[in-house]
N, C-alpha and C positions, 0 to 999 in steps of 0.2 A: 818543839815549837808547834803551837796550834795554828793550823792553816785553814782558812775559809776558801772553799772552791766554788766559783761561779761558772756555770757552763753555758748559760743562755741569758739574753736580755729580756726574755719574756716575763711579763708581770700579770698579776690578777688584781682586780679591784674588789674589795670587800666593804660592805656597809657596816658601820659600827652601831652600837645600841643607840647612840645619840643621833644617828641618821647621816653622819658625815662619812666620807669615803677614805679608805686606807689602801695604798698601793703596796703590794707585796711581790718579792722576787724570790725564787727558790735558790737555795745555796746548800752547801754541805760543810760540816766541820770535820776536818781530818786531823786526828790526834795520834796518828801513827799506827792505828790498829788495822785489822783486816778490812774493814768497811767504813767509809765516811758516813756520818749521820746527817741525813737531810733535815732542813728546817726552812722556815719562811722568814725573810728579812724585810722589815718595813722600810720602804725607800720613797724618796721624792723622785729621783731619777735613777733608772736601773744602772747597776755596775756592769761594765763590759766583762766578757768572759776572762777568767784568769784566776790567779792565786793571790790571796790577801791575808793580812793579819789585822787584828782588831786594834784600832787607833786608841791612844791613851784617853782622849776626850770622851770615849764611849763608856767609861766607868764612872760610877757615882756612889756616894755613901747614902744609904737609905735611912728611914726614920728610926731604925734600930741600931744605927751606927755600924752597919755591916756593908761591905763592898758588894756591889752588884753591877751588872750591865744595864745600861739605860736602853730599854727595848724600843723606845721611840726616838732615840738619838744615837743609834749605832752607826759608827763610821768605820770604813775599811780603808787600809793603805795597801797598795800593791806590793807584792814581794819582789825584791830586786833579784834578778837572775844571777 
């Protein structure tokens, strides 16, 4: 199972090319290997620290009829202990 690990509610704001702002939170993807891989998650409100899975509504079919994650609409669900 692929787990998303959030360790902090800290965020950073980045300006897009159009001049709008995008809020990002650092997380890591843990696929069971030796080291989780860090990445930035685009958020409206930061997720609390914890372990999450990617919610089903985060997937979409692109213009080539291939499945992909919607990078601007990624939702996480807490892992139940």
